[in-house]
C-alpha positions, 0 to 999 in steps of 0.5 A, a space after each residue: 218743972 223740967 222740959 218734957 222729952 221731945 220724943 214724948 211730945 212728938 208721940 202725942 203730936 202724932 195723935 194730933 196729926 191724925 185730926 189734920 189728916 181727917 180734915 184733909 180727907 174731907 176737903 173738896 179740893 186737891 189736897 196733895 200738897 197738904 198730904 205731902 206736908 203732913 207726910 213730912 211732918 209725920 216722918 219727923 215726928 216718928 224719927 224724933 220718937 225713935 231717936 229720943 233727942 235730949 231737950 237741949 239738943 232738939 233744935 240741932 237734931 231737927 236741923 240735922 234731919 233737914 240736911 239729911 237726904 229724904 226720898 220724897 221731901 225737899 230741904 225746904 219742906 223738911 225745914 218748914 215742918 221741922 219749924 212747925 214741930 219745934 214750935 209745937 214742942 216749945 208750946 207744949 213746954 210753955 202752955 199748960 193747956 196745950 200740954 194737957 190737951 196732948 196728954 189727953 190724946 189730942 181729942 178732936 172731932 176731926 180725928 179720922 182713922 189710922 191711915 197715914 198720909 200717902 206721901 210720908 217720906 223715908 230716909 234715903 239710902 244715902 243718909 248713913 250714920 257716918 254722915 250725920 251732922 253734929 247738933 250745932 245749928 239752929 233752925 230759926 233766928 228767934 234765940 229761943 
């Protein structure tokens, strides 16, 4: 079986993200840091759906996203969420149960409305097409 396209998995992961946002909204503590992280992750997932990178290039594509300026997100926050997205994509490639759960729309009792995290970063005007990096780097050192 061939690897699923990252855009397909990322579209499905966006549904799972809604459950995380539902849990975040019900917490009694200040969830601003959670909202920022979820916003960064949502921005990466949305960008992956639009760009539709090839499976072989996905890790390099994620690294390039980390190094391009985003308004409202540090390089460290982008890298942390990119590693999370990469891990979940790899899990969808390897774990049939996880992939089947995503295919079903990532059902969860925690699923809230369609409100997105208020701190979703947007690509800065400084990041231009000419400044895009080649997909040559790695996000992690696992060798996967």
